[in-house]
N, CA, C and O atoms as a Tripos MOL2 file, in Angstrom:
@<TRIPOS>MOLECULE
protein
  296   295    74     0     0
PROTEIN
NO_CHARGES

@<TRIPOS>ATOM
      1 N           7.4030   27.7330   79.9090 N.3       1 UNK1
      2 CA          7.2100   26.5290   80.6710 C.3       1 UNK1
      3 C           8.1560   25.4270   80.1970 C.2       1 UNK1
      4 O           7.7080   24.4550   79.5890 O.2       1 UNK1
      5 N           9.4560   25.5600   80.4650 N.am      2 UNK2
      6 CA         10.4010   24.5370   80.0050 C.3       2 UNK2
      7 C          10.1880   23.1830   80.6720 C.2       2 UNK2
      8 O          10.5170   22.1470   80.0940 O.2       2 UNK2
      9 N           9.6360   23.1860   81.8900 N.am      3 UNK3
     10 CA          9.4120   21.9210   82.5800 C.3       3 UNK3
     11 C           8.3320   21.1110   81.8700 C.2       3 UNK3
     12 O           8.4470   19.8900   81.7580 O.2       3 UNK3
     13 N           7.2880   21.7760   81.3920 N.am      4 UNK4
     14 CA          6.2260   21.0780   80.6710 C.3       4 UNK4
     15 C           6.7370   20.5700   79.3220 C.2       4 UNK4
     16 O           6.3300   19.5000   78.8690 O.2       4 UNK4
     17 N           7.6170   21.3240   78.6830 N.am      5 UNK5
     18 CA          8.2140   20.8670   77.4310 C.3       5 UNK5
     19 C           9.0640   19.6200   77.6630 C.2       5 UNK5
     20 O           9.0840   18.7050   76.8390 O.2       5 UNK5
     21 N           9.7600   19.5990   78.7890 N.am      6 UNK6
     22 CA         10.5830   18.4400   79.1170 C.3       6 UNK6
     23 C           9.7170   17.2050   79.3050 C.2       6 UNK6
     24 O          10.0260   16.1430   78.7650 O.2       6 UNK6
     25 N           8.6350   17.3320   80.0640 N.am      7 UNK7
     26 CA          7.7770   16.1740   80.3100 C.3       7 UNK7
     27 C           7.0390   15.7470   79.0410 C.2       7 UNK7
     28 O           6.7700   14.5590   78.8620 O.2       7 UNK7
     29 N           6.7090   16.6820   78.1660 N.am      8 UNK8
     30 CA          6.1020   16.3200   76.8920 C.3       8 UNK8
     31 C           7.0630   15.5270   76.0260 C.2       8 UNK8
     32 O           6.6820   14.5310   75.4120 O.2       8 UNK8
     33 N           8.3140   15.9730   75.9790 N.am      9 UNK9
     34 CA          9.3270   15.2430   75.2160 C.3       9 UNK9
     35 C           9.6110   13.8830   75.8410 C.2       9 UNK9
     36 O           9.8360   12.9020   75.1320 O.2       9 UNK9
     37 N           9.6000   13.8290   77.1490 N.am     10 UNK10
     38 CA          9.8540   12.5770   77.8640 C.3      10 UNK10
     39 C           8.7620   11.5470   77.5640 C.2      10 UNK10
     40 O           9.0620   10.3820   77.3040 O.2      10 UNK10
     41 N           7.5020   11.9720   77.6000 N.am     11 UNK11
     42 CA          6.4160   11.0240   77.3240 C.3      11 UNK11
     43 C           6.4170   10.5900   75.8580 C.2      11 UNK11
     44 O           6.0800    9.4450   75.5540 O.2      11 UNK11
     45 N           6.7960   11.4980   74.9380 N.am     12 UNK12
     46 CA          6.9090   11.0970   73.5380 C.3      12 UNK12
     47 C           8.0260   10.0770   73.3470 C.2      12 UNK12
     48 O           7.8960    9.1610   72.5350 O.2      12 UNK12
     49 N           9.1080   10.2270   74.0780 N.am     13 UNK13
     50 CA         10.2040    9.2620   74.0090 C.3      13 UNK13
     51 C           9.8010    7.9020   74.5370 C.2      13 UNK13
     52 O          10.1510    6.8760   73.9530 O.2      13 UNK13
     53 N           9.0640    7.8860   75.6440 N.am     14 UNK14
     54 CA          8.5880    6.6220   76.2070 C.3      14 UNK14
     55 C           7.6190    5.9470   75.2370 C.2      14 UNK14
     56 O           7.6700    4.7310   75.0530 O.2      14 UNK14
     57 N           6.7410    6.7310   74.6190 N.am     15 UNK15
     58 CA          5.8010    6.1800   73.6490 C.3      15 UNK15
     59 C           6.5450    5.5840   72.4550 C.2      15 UNK15
     60 O           6.1540    4.5320   71.9480 O.2      15 UNK15
     61 N           7.6040    6.2400   72.0040 N.am     16 UNK16
     62 CA          8.4080    5.7110   70.8980 C.3      16 UNK16
     63 C           9.0770    4.4010   71.2910 C.2      16 UNK16
     64 O           9.0950    3.4580   70.4990 O.2      16 UNK16
     65 N           9.6250    4.3250   72.4970 N.am     17 UNK17
     66 CA         10.2850    3.0950   72.9330 C.3      17 UNK17
     67 C           9.3070    1.9380   73.0570 C.2      17 UNK17
     68 O           9.6590    0.8000   72.7440 O.2      17 UNK17
     69 N           8.0950    2.2040   73.5040 N.am     18 UNK18
     70 CA          7.0790    1.1570   73.5880 C.3      18 UNK18
     71 C           6.7040    0.6690   72.1960 C.2      18 UNK18
     72 O           6.5640   -0.5340   71.9740 O.2      18 UNK18
     73 N           6.5420    1.5980   71.2550 N.am     19 UNK19
     74 CA          6.2130    1.2120   69.8780 C.3      19 UNK19
     75 C           7.3630    0.4370   69.2380 C.2      19 UNK19
     76 O           7.1300   -0.5300   68.5130 O.2      19 UNK19
     77 N           8.5950    0.8540   69.5000 N.am     20 UNK20
     78 CA          9.7560    0.1500   68.9630 C.3      20 UNK20
     79 C           9.8600   -1.2600   69.5520 C.2      20 UNK20
     80 O          10.2010   -2.2020   68.8370 O.2      20 UNK20
     81 N           9.5730   -1.4110   70.8300 N.am     21 UNK21
     82 CA          9.5640   -2.7340   71.4540 C.3      21 UNK21
     83 C           8.5070   -3.6420   70.8610 C.2      21 UNK21
     84 O           8.7190   -4.8460   70.7240 O.2      21 UNK21
     85 N           7.3720   -3.0670   70.5110 N.am     22 UNK22
     86 CA          6.3140   -3.8430   69.8790 C.3      22 UNK22
     87 C           6.7450   -4.3540   68.5060 C.2      22 UNK22
     88 O           6.5200   -5.5180   68.1750 O.2      22 UNK22
     89 N           7.3640   -3.4850   67.7120 N.am     23 UNK23
     90 CA          7.8270   -3.8890   66.3730 C.3      23 UNK23
     91 C           8.9380   -4.9350   66.4870 C.2      23 UNK23
     92 O           8.9380   -5.9200   65.7490 O.2      23 UNK23
     93 N           9.8820   -4.7250   67.4040 N.am     24 UNK24
     94 CA         10.9690   -5.6910   67.5730 C.3      24 UNK24
     95 C          10.4490   -7.0410   68.0650 C.2      24 UNK24
     96 O          10.9570   -8.0860   67.6570 O.2      24 UNK24
     97 N           9.4460   -7.0270   68.9310 N.am     25 UNK25
     98 CA          8.8550   -8.2710   69.3990 C.3      25 UNK25
     99 C           8.1700   -9.0320   68.2840 C.2      25 UNK25
    100 O           8.2880  -10.2540   68.1950 O.2      25 UNK25
    101 N           7.4540   -8.3130   67.4320 N.am     26 UNK26
    102 CA          6.7870   -8.9540   66.3150 C.3      26 UNK26
    103 C           7.7980   -9.5120   65.3070 C.2      26 UNK26
    104 O           7.6360  -10.6240   64.8070 O.2      26 UNK26
    105 N           8.8300   -8.7360   65.0190 N.am     27 UNK27
    106 CA          9.8800   -9.1970   64.1060 C.3      27 UNK27
    107 C          10.6270  -10.3960   64.6860 C.2      27 UNK27
    108 O          10.9160  -11.3500   63.9640 O.2      27 UNK27
    109 N          10.9390  -10.3590   65.9710 N.am     28 UNK28
    110 CA         11.6140  -11.4840   66.6100 C.3      28 UNK28
    111 C          10.7750  -12.7470   66.6150 C.2      28 UNK28
    112 O          11.3000  -13.8520   66.4740 O.2      28 UNK28
    113 N           9.4770  -12.5840   66.7750 N.am     29 UNK29
    114 CA          8.5860  -13.7390   66.7520 C.3      29 UNK29
    115 C           8.5490  -14.3740   65.3700 C.2      29 UNK29
    116 O           8.5880  -15.5980   65.2460 O.2      29 UNK29
    117 N           8.4750  -13.5560   64.3410 N.am     30 UNK30
    118 CA          8.4420  -14.0790   62.9690 C.3      30 UNK30
    119 C           9.7640  -14.7610   62.6200 C.2      30 UNK30
    120 O           9.7720  -15.8890   62.1270 O.2      30 UNK30
    121 N          10.8690  -14.0820   62.8730 N.am     31 UNK31
    122 CA         12.1910  -14.6540   62.5600 C.3      31 UNK31
    123 C          12.4590  -15.8890   63.4120 C.2      31 UNK31
    124 O          13.0350  -16.8630   62.9290 O.2      31 UNK31
    125 N          12.0480  -15.8530   64.6630 N.am     32 UNK32
    126 CA         12.2480  -17.0070   65.5440 C.3      32 UNK32
    127 C          11.5320  -18.2450   65.0520 C.2      32 UNK32
    128 O          12.0980  -19.3380   65.0610 O.2      32 UNK32
    129 N          10.2770  -18.0830   64.6160 N.am     33 UNK33
    130 CA          9.5410  -19.2390   64.1120 C.3      33 UNK33
    131 C          10.1160  -19.7460   62.7900 C.2      33 UNK33
    132 O          10.1460  -20.9540   62.5560 O.2      33 UNK33
    133 N          10.5680  -18.8460   61.9330 N.am     34 UNK34
    134 CA         11.1590  -19.2720   60.6610 C.3      34 UNK34
    135 C          12.4170  -20.1000   60.9120 C.2      34 UNK34
    136 O          12.5670  -21.1820   60.3440 O.2      34 UNK34
    137 N          13.3200  -19.6040   61.7540 N.am     35 UNK35
    138 CA         14.5610  -20.3420   62.0060 C.3      35 UNK35
    139 C          14.3430  -21.5390   62.9200 C.2      35 UNK35
    140 O          15.1580  -22.4620   62.9260 O.2      35 UNK35
    141 N          13.2630  -21.5430   63.6890 N.am     36 UNK36
    142 CA         12.9450  -22.7150   64.4950 C.3      36 UNK36
    143 C          12.5420  -23.8770   63.5910 C.2      36 UNK36
    144 O          12.8730  -25.0300   63.8700 O.2      36 UNK36
    145 N          11.8360  -23.5760   62.5200 N.am     37 UNK37
    146 CA         11.3950  -24.6300   61.6020 C.3      37 UNK37
    147 C          12.5050  -25.1130   60.6790 C.2      37 UNK37
    148 O          12.6230  -26.3120   60.4270 O.2      37 UNK37
    149 N          13.3320  -24.1790   60.1660 N.am     38 UNK38
    150 CA         14.3120  -24.5540   59.1480 C.3      38 UNK38
    151 C          15.7600  -24.3860   59.5810 C.2      38 UNK38
    152 O          16.6550  -24.4390   58.7360 O.2      38 UNK38
    153 N          16.0160  -24.1890   60.8420 N.am     39 UNK39
    154 CA         17.3820  -23.9830   61.3080 C.3      39 UNK39
    155 C          18.0450  -25.2640   61.7530 C.2      39 UNK39
    156 O          17.4210  -26.3250   61.7870 O.2      39 UNK39
    157 N          19.3120  -25.1580   62.0930 N.am     40 UNK40
    158 CA         20.0540  -26.3010   62.6190 C.3      40 UNK40
    159 C          19.6640  -26.5240   64.0730 C.2      40 UNK40
    160 O          18.9580  -25.7050   64.6620 O.2      40 UNK40
    161 N          20.1120  -27.6110   64.6440 N.am     41 UNK41
    162 CA         19.7250  -27.9320   66.0230 C.3      41 UNK41
    163 C          20.3110  -26.9190   67.0100 C.2      41 UNK41
    164 O          19.6790  -26.6020   68.0180 O.2      41 UNK41
    165 N          21.5030  -26.4130   66.7300 N.am     42 UNK42
    166 CA         22.1090  -25.4070   67.6060 C.3      42 UNK42
    167 C          21.3390  -24.0840   67.5250 C.2      42 UNK42
    168 O          21.1660  -23.3890   68.5260 O.2      42 UNK42
    169 N          20.8890  -23.7570   66.3350 N.am     43 UNK43
    170 CA         20.1540  -22.5170   66.1370 C.3      43 UNK43
    171 C          18.7510  -22.5960   66.7420 C.2      43 UNK43
    172 O          18.2010  -21.5790   67.1640 O.2      43 UNK43
    173 N          18.1760  -23.7910   66.7850 N.am     44 UNK44
    174 CA         16.8320  -23.9540   67.3380 C.3      44 UNK44
    175 C          16.7860  -23.6040   68.8160 C.2      44 UNK44
    176 O          15.8120  -23.0170   69.2870 O.2      44 UNK44
    177 N          17.8200  -23.9580   69.5400 N.am     45 UNK45
    178 CA         17.8710  -23.6200   70.9660 C.3      45 UNK45
    179 C          17.9000  -22.1210   71.1850 C.2      45 UNK45
    180 O          17.2520  -21.6090   72.0980 O.2      45 UNK45
    181 N          18.6440  -21.4170   70.3540 N.am     46 UNK46
    182 CA         18.6980  -19.9550   70.4650 C.3      46 UNK46
    183 C          17.3800  -19.3270   70.0570 C.2      46 UNK46
    184 O          16.9590  -18.3250   70.6350 O.2      46 UNK46
    185 N          16.7290  -19.9110   69.0640 N.am     47 UNK47
    186 CA         15.4790  -19.3280   68.5830 C.3      47 UNK47
    187 C          14.3500  -19.4930   69.5870 C.2      47 UNK47
    188 O          13.4280  -18.6790   69.6200 O.2      47 UNK47
    189 N          14.4110  -20.5190   70.3940 N.am     48 UNK48
    190 CA         13.4140  -20.6510   71.4630 C.3      48 UNK48
    191 C          13.5640  -19.4890   72.4360 C.2      48 UNK48
    192 O          12.5690  -18.9410   72.9110 O.2      48 UNK48
    193 N          14.8030  -19.1130   72.7330 N.am     49 UNK49
    194 CA         15.0410  -17.9460   73.5850 C.3      49 UNK49
    195 C          14.5620  -16.6590   72.9400 C.2      49 UNK49
    196 O          14.0060  -15.7980   73.6210 O.2      49 UNK49
    197 N          14.7670  -16.5130   71.6340 N.am     50 UNK50
    198 CA         14.2990  -15.3280   70.9090 C.3      50 UNK50
    199 C          12.7730  -15.2560   70.9370 C.2      50 UNK50
    200 O          12.2010  -14.1790   71.1050 O.2      50 UNK50
    201 N          12.1240  -16.3950   70.7740 N.am     51 UNK51
    202 CA         10.6630  -16.4220   70.7930 C.3      51 UNK51
    203 C          10.1310  -16.0520   72.1700 C.2      51 UNK51
    204 O           9.1460  -15.3210   72.2730 O.2      51 UNK51
    205 N          10.7630  -16.5410   73.2200 N.am     52 UNK52
    206 CA         10.3230  -16.2150   74.5860 C.3      52 UNK52
    207 C          10.4880  -14.7210   74.8610 C.2      52 UNK52
    208 O           9.5890  -14.0920   75.4190 O.2      52 UNK52
    209 N          11.6220  -14.1550   74.4760 N.am     53 UNK53
    210 CA         11.8480  -12.7210   74.6740 C.3      53 UNK53
    211 C          10.8630  -11.9070   73.8410 C.2      53 UNK53
    212 O          10.3710  -10.8760   74.3000 O.2      53 UNK53
    213 N          10.5730  -12.3520   72.6350 N.am     54 UNK54
    214 CA          9.6310  -11.6470   71.7790 C.3      54 UNK54
    215 C           8.2200  -11.6700   72.3560 C.2      54 UNK54
    216 O           7.5010  -10.6730   72.2880 O.2      54 UNK54
    217 N           7.8310  -12.7920   72.9150 N.am     55 UNK55
    218 CA          6.5150  -12.8770   73.5510 C.3      55 UNK55
    219 C           6.4460  -11.9520   74.7570 C.2      55 UNK55
    220 O           5.4180  -11.3170   74.9920 O.2      55 UNK55
    221 N           7.5280  -11.8700   75.5220 N.am     56 UNK56
    222 CA          7.5580  -10.9460   76.6620 C.3      56 UNK56
    223 C           7.4650   -9.4940   76.1950 C.2      56 UNK56
    224 O           6.7450   -8.6980   76.7990 O.2      56 UNK56
    225 N           8.1830   -9.1430   75.1300 N.am     57 UNK57
    226 CA          8.1030   -7.7810   74.5820 C.3      57 UNK57
    227 C           6.6930   -7.4630   74.1080 C.2      57 UNK57
    228 O           6.1880   -6.3690   74.3590 O.2      57 UNK57
    229 N           6.0560   -8.4020   73.4280 N.am     58 UNK58
    230 CA          4.6960   -8.1700   72.9620 C.3      58 UNK58
    231 C           3.7080   -8.0780   74.1170 C.2      58 UNK58
    232 O           2.7260   -7.3400   74.0380 O.2      58 UNK58
    233 N           3.9640   -8.8230   75.1890 N.am     59 UNK59
    234 CA          3.0800   -8.7440   76.3510 C.3      59 UNK59
    235 C           3.2020   -7.3930   77.0460 C.2      59 UNK59
    236 O           2.2070   -6.8460   77.5220 O.2      59 UNK59
    237 N           4.4030   -6.8610   77.1070 N.am     60 UNK60
    238 CA          4.6110   -5.5730   77.7790 C.3      60 UNK60
    239 C           4.1780   -4.4130   76.8860 C.2      60 UNK60
    240 O           3.4970   -3.4970   77.3450 O.2      60 UNK60
    241 N           4.5660   -4.4480   75.6270 N.am     61 UNK61
    242 CA          4.3560   -3.3060   74.7300 C.3      61 UNK61
    243 C           3.0340   -3.3560   73.9760 C.2      61 UNK61
    244 O           2.5360   -2.3130   73.5540 O.2      61 UNK61
    245 N           2.4670   -4.5120   73.7990 N.am     62 UNK62
    246 CA          1.2380   -4.6270   73.0330 C.3      62 UNK62
    247 C           1.5370   -4.9260   71.5740 C.2      62 UNK62
    248 O           2.5670   -4.5110   71.0440 O.2      62 UNK62
    249 N           0.6450   -5.6350   70.9390 N.am     63 UNK63
    250 CA          0.8760   -6.0500   69.5570 C.3      63 UNK63
    251 C           0.6360   -4.9080   68.5760 C.2      63 UNK63
    252 O           1.4380   -4.7040   67.6640 O.2      63 UNK63
    253 N          -0.4380   -4.1710   68.7430 N.am     64 UNK64
    254 CA         -0.8150   -3.1590   67.7600 C.3      64 UNK64
    255 C          -0.1740   -1.8030   67.9990 C.2      64 UNK64
    256 O          -0.2960   -0.9190   67.1510 O.2      64 UNK64
    257 N           0.4980   -1.6090   69.1090 N.am     65 UNK65
    258 CA          1.0500   -0.3000   69.4420 C.3      65 UNK65
    259 C           2.0300    0.1830   68.3870 C.2      65 UNK65
    260 O           1.8980    1.3050   67.8990 O.2      65 UNK65
    261 N           2.9880   -0.6200   68.0310 N.am     66 UNK66
    262 CA          3.9820   -0.2290   67.0410 C.3      66 UNK66
    263 C           3.4120   -0.1270   65.6440 C.2      66 UNK66
    264 O           3.8400    0.7130   64.8530 O.2      66 UNK66
    265 N           2.4360   -0.9880   65.3330 N.am     67 UNK67
    266 CA          1.8480   -0.9540   64.0090 C.3      67 UNK67
    267 C           1.0860    0.3430   63.7760 C.2      67 UNK67
    268 O           1.1200    0.8930   62.6760 O.2      67 UNK67
    269 N           0.4040    0.8320   64.7940 N.am     68 UNK68
    270 CA         -0.3300    2.0920   64.6520 C.3      68 UNK68
    271 C           0.5770    3.3050   64.8140 C.2      68 UNK68
    272 O           0.3570    4.3320   64.1710 O.2      68 UNK68
    273 N           1.5870    3.1990   65.6610 N.am     69 UNK69
    274 CA          2.4880    4.3350   65.8890 C.3      69 UNK69
    275 C           3.2900    4.6540   64.6310 C.2      69 UNK69
    276 O           3.4380    5.8230   64.2740 O.2      69 UNK69
    277 N           3.8000    3.6490   63.9710 N.am     70 UNK70
    278 CA          4.5810    3.8590   62.7560 C.3      70 UNK70
    279 C           3.7150    3.8510   61.4960 C.2      70 UNK70
    280 O           4.2430    3.8570   60.3840 O.2      70 UNK70
    281 N           2.4190    3.8380   61.6580 N.am     71 UNK71
    282 CA          1.4310    3.8930   60.5770 C.3      71 UNK71
    283 C           1.6170    2.7690   59.5570 C.2      71 UNK71
    284 O           1.5180    2.9890   58.3500 O.2      71 UNK71
    285 N           1.8850    1.5750   60.0560 N.am     72 UNK72
    286 CA          1.9700    0.4080   59.1910 C.3      72 UNK72
    287 C           0.5700   -0.1150   58.9060 C.2      72 UNK72
    288 O           0.2820   -0.5580   57.7940 O.2      72 UNK72
    289 N          -0.2990   -0.0630   59.9100 N.am     73 UNK73
    290 CA         -1.6930   -0.4900   59.7770 C.3      73 UNK73
    291 C          -2.6060    0.7100   59.9440 C.2      73 UNK73
    292 O          -2.9570    1.0510   61.0740 O.2      73 UNK73
    293 N          -2.9980    1.3510   58.8780 N.am     74 UNK74
    294 CA         -3.9790    2.4440   58.9490 C.3      74 UNK74
    295 C          -4.6450    2.6220   57.6700 C.2      74 UNK74
    296 O          -5.5030    3.4950   57.5370 O.2      74 UNK74
@<TRIPOS>BOND
     1     1     2 1
     2     2     3 1
     3     3     4 2
     4     3     5 am
     5     5     6 1
     6     6     7 1
     7     7     8 2
     8     7     9 am
     9     9    10 1
    10    10    11 1
    11    11    12 2
    12    11    13 am
    13    13    14 1
    14    14    15 1
    15    15    16 2
    16    15    17 am
    17    17    18 1
    18    18    19 1
    19    19    20 2
    20    19    21 am
    21    21    22 1
    22    22    23 1
    23    23    24 2
    24    23    25 am
    25    25    26 1
    26    26    27 1
    27    27    28 2
    28    27    29 am
    29    29    30 1
    30    30    31 1
    31    31    32 2
    32    31    33 am
    33    33    34 1
    34    34    35 1
    35    35    36 2
    36    35    37 am
    37    37    38 1
    38    38    39 1
    39    39    40 2
    40    39    41 am
    41    41    42 1
    42    42    43 1
    43    43    44 2
    44    43    45 am
    45    45    46 1
    46    46    47 1
    47    47    48 2
    48    47    49 am
    49    49    50 1
    50    50    51 1
    51    51    52 2
    52    51    53 am
    53    53    54 1
    54    54    55 1
    55    55    56 2
    56    55    57 am
    57    57    58 1
    58    58    59 1
    59    59    60 2
    60    59    61 am
    61    61    62 1
    62    62    63 1
    63    63    64 2
    64    63    65 am
    65    65    66 1
    66    66    67 1
    67    67    68 2
    68    67    69 am
    69    69    70 1
    70    70    71 1
    71    71    72 2
    72    71    73 am
    73    73    74 1
    74    74    75 1
    75    75    76 2
    76    75    77 am
    77    77    78 1
    78    78    79 1
    79    79    80 2
    80    79    81 am
    81    81    82 1
    82    82    83 1
    83    83    84 2
    84    83    85 am
    85    85    86 1
    86    86    87 1
    87    87    88 2
    88    87    89 am
    89    89    90 1
    90    90    91 1
    91    91    92 2
    92    91    93 am
    93    93    94 1
    94    94    95 1
    95    95    96 2
    96    95    97 am
    97    97    98 1
    98    98    99 1
    99    99   100 2
   100    99   101 am
   101   101   102 1
   102   102   103 1
   103   103   104 2
   104   103   105 am
   105   105   106 1
   106   106   107 1
   107   107   108 2
   108   107   109 am
   109   109   110 1
   110   110   111 1
   111   111   112 2
   112   111   113 am
   113   113   114 1
   114   114   115 1
   115   115   116 2
   116   115   117 am
   117   117   118 1
   118   118   119 1
   119   119   120 2
   120   119   121 am
   121   121   122 1
   122   122   123 1
   123   123   124 2
   124   123   125 am
   125   125   126 1
   126   126   127 1
   127   127   128 2
   128   127   129 am
   129   129   130 1
   130   130   131 1
   131   131   132 2
   132   131   133 am
   133   133   134 1
   134   134   135 1
   135   135   136 2
   136   135   137 am
   137   137   138 1
   138   138   139 1
   139   139   140 2
   140   139   141 am
   141   141   142 1
   142   142   143 1
   143   143   144 2
   144   143   145 am
   145   145   146 1
   146   146   147 1
   147   147   148 2
   148   147   149 am
   149   149   150 1
   150   150   151 1
   151   151   152 2
   152   151   153 am
   153   153   154 1
   154   154   155 1
   155   155   156 2
   156   155   157 am
   157   157   158 1
   158   158   159 1
   159   159   160 2
   160   159   161 am
   161   161   162 1
   162   162   163 1
   163   163   164 2
   164   163   165 am
   165   165   166 1
   166   166   167 1
   167   167   168 2
   168   167   169 am
   169   169   170 1
   170   170   171 1
   171   171   172 2
   172   171   173 am
   173   173   174 1
   174   174   175 1
   175   175   176 2
   176   175   177 am
   177   177   178 1
   178   178   179 1
   179   179   180 2
   180   179   181 am
   181   181   182 1
   182   182   183 1
   183   183   184 2
   184   183   185 am
   185   185   186 1
   186   186   187 1
   187   187   188 2
   188   187   189 am
   189   189   190 1
   190   190   191 1
   191   191   192 2
   192   191   193 am
   193   193   194 1
   194   194   195 1
   195   195   196 2
   196   195   197 am
   197   197   198 1
   198   198   199 1
   199   199   200 2
   200   199   201 am
   201   201   202 1
   202   202   203 1
   203   203   204 2
   204   203   205 am
   205   205   206 1
   206   206   207 1
   207   207   208 2
   208   207   209 am
   209   209   210 1
   210   210   211 1
   211   211   212 2
   212   211   213 am
   213   213   214 1
   214   214   215 1
   215   215   216 2
   216   215   217 am
   217   217   218 1
   218   218   219 1
   219   219   220 2
   220   219   221 am
   221   221   222 1
   222   222   223 1
   223   223   224 2
   224   223   225 am
   225   225   226 1
   226   226   227 1
   227   227   228 2
   228   227   229 am
   229   229   230 1
   230   230   231 1
   231   231   232 2
   232   231   233 am
   233   233   234 1
   234   234   235 1
   235   235   236 2
   236   235   237 am
   237   237   238 1
   238   238   239 1
   239   239   240 2
   240   239   241 am
   241   241   242 1
   242   242   243 1
   243   243   244 2
   244   243   245 am
   245   245   246 1
   246   246   247 1
   247   247   248 2
   248   247   249 am
   249   249   250 1
   250   250   251 1
   251   251   252 2
   252   251   253 am
   253   253   254 1
   254   254   255 1
   255   255   256 2
   256   255   257 am
   257   257   258 1
   258   258   259 1
   259   259   260 2
   260   259   261 am
   261   261   262 1
   262   262   263 1
   263   263   264 2
   264   263   265 am
   265   265   266 1
   266   266   267 1
   267   267   268 2
   268   267   269 am
   269   269   270 1
   270   270   271 1
   271   271   272 2
   272   271   273 am
   273   273   274 1
   274   274   275 1
   275   275   276 2
   276   275   277 am
   277   277   278 1
   278   278   279 1
   279   279   280 2
   280   279   281 am
   281   281   282 1
   282   282   283 1
   283   283   284 2
   284   283   285 am
   285   285   286 1
   286   286   287 1
   287   287   288 2
   288   287   289 am
   289   289   290 1
   290   290   291 1
   291   291   292 2
   292   291   293 am
   293   293   294 1
   294   294   295 1
   295   295   296 2
@<TRIPOS>SUBSTRUCTURE
     1 UNK1         2 RESIDUE 1 A UNK
     2 UNK2         6 RESIDUE 1 A UNK
     3 UNK3        10 RESIDUE 1 A UNK
     4 UNK4        14 RESIDUE 1 A UNK
     5 UNK5        18 RESIDUE 1 A UNK
     6 UNK6        22 RESIDUE 1 A UNK
     7 UNK7        26 RESIDUE 1 A UNK
     8 UNK8        30 RESIDUE 1 A UNK
     9 UNK9        34 RESIDUE 1 A UNK
    10 UNK10       38 RESIDUE 1 A UNK
    11 UNK11       42 RESIDUE 1 A UNK
    12 UNK12       46 RESIDUE 1 A UNK
    13 UNK13       50 RESIDUE 1 A UNK
    14 UNK14       54 RESIDUE 1 A UNK
    15 UNK15       58 RESIDUE 1 A UNK
    16 UNK16       62 RESIDUE 1 A UNK
    17 UNK17       66 RESIDUE 1 A UNK
    18 UNK18       70 RESIDUE 1 A UNK
    19 UNK19       74 RESIDUE 1 A UNK
    20 UNK20       78 RESIDUE 1 A UNK
    21 UNK21       82 RESIDUE 1 A UNK
    22 UNK22       86 RESIDUE 1 A UNK
    23 UNK23       90 RESIDUE 1 A UNK
    24 UNK24       94 RESIDUE 1 A UNK
    25 UNK25       98 RESIDUE 1 A UNK
    26 UNK26      102 RESIDUE 1 A UNK
    27 UNK27      106 RESIDUE 1 A UNK
    28 UNK28      110 RESIDUE 1 A UNK
    29 UNK29      114 RESIDUE 1 A UNK
    30 UNK30      118 RESIDUE 1 A UNK
    31 UNK31      122 RESIDUE 1 A UNK
    32 UNK32      126 RESIDUE 1 A UNK
    33 UNK33      130 RESIDUE 1 A UNK
    34 UNK34      134 RESIDUE 1 A UNK
    35 UNK35      138 RESIDUE 1 A UNK
    36 UNK36      142 RESIDUE 1 A UNK
    37 UNK37      146 RESIDUE 1 A UNK
    38 UNK38      150 RESIDUE 1 A UNK
    39 UNK39      154 RESIDUE 1 A UNK
    40 UNK40      158 RESIDUE 1 A UNK
    41 UNK41      162 RESIDUE 1 A UNK
    42 UNK42      166 RESIDUE 1 A UNK
    43 UNK43      170 RESIDUE 1 A UNK
    44 UNK44      174 RESIDUE 1 A UNK
    45 UNK45      178 RESIDUE 1 A UNK
    46 UNK46      182 RESIDUE 1 A UNK
    47 UNK47      186 RESIDUE 1 A UNK
    48 UNK48      190 RESIDUE 1 A UNK
    49 UNK49      194 RESIDUE 1 A UNK
    50 UNK50      198 RESIDUE 1 A UNK
    51 UNK51      202 RESIDUE 1 A UNK
    52 UNK52      206 RESIDUE 1 A UNK
    53 UNK53      210 RESIDUE 1 A UNK
    54 UNK54      214 RESIDUE 1 A UNK
    55 UNK55      218 RESIDUE 1 A UNK
    56 UNK56      222 RESIDUE 1 A UNK
    57 UNK57      226 RESIDUE 1 A UNK
    58 UNK58      230 RESIDUE 1 A UNK
    59 UNK59      234 RESIDUE 1 A UNK
    60 UNK60      238 RESIDUE 1 A UNK
    61 UNK61      242 RESIDUE 1 A UNK
    62 UNK62      246 RESIDUE 1 A UNK
    63 UNK63      250 RESIDUE 1 A UNK
    64 UNK64      254 RESIDUE 1 A UNK
    65 UNK65      258 RESIDUE 1 A UNK
    66 UNK66      262 RESIDUE 1 A UNK
    67 UNK67      266 RESIDUE 1 A UNK
    68 UNK68      270 RESIDUE 1 A UNK
    69 UNK69      274 RESIDUE 1 A UNK
    70 UNK70      278 RESIDUE 1 A UNK
    71 UNK71      282 RESIDUE 1 A UNK
    72 UNK72      286 RESIDUE 1 A UNK
    73 UNK73      290 RESIDUE 1 A UNK
    74 UNK74      294 RESIDUE 1 A UNK
């Protein structure tokens, strides 16, 4: 059943990408807030964009998805 193997691998890949998006969103949110507080005025404008993108990633991927997938929280 090579077709079933393909779809199994495909769903595992999608699950990995969702977990990776969750971790990147969380990391972007943390780094964005740090540089928003202590960065220069030019950097603050960019960090607002990073924070918005990170919030969108966390909204789509979920906060705990990456933490449980990569066994950071268990």
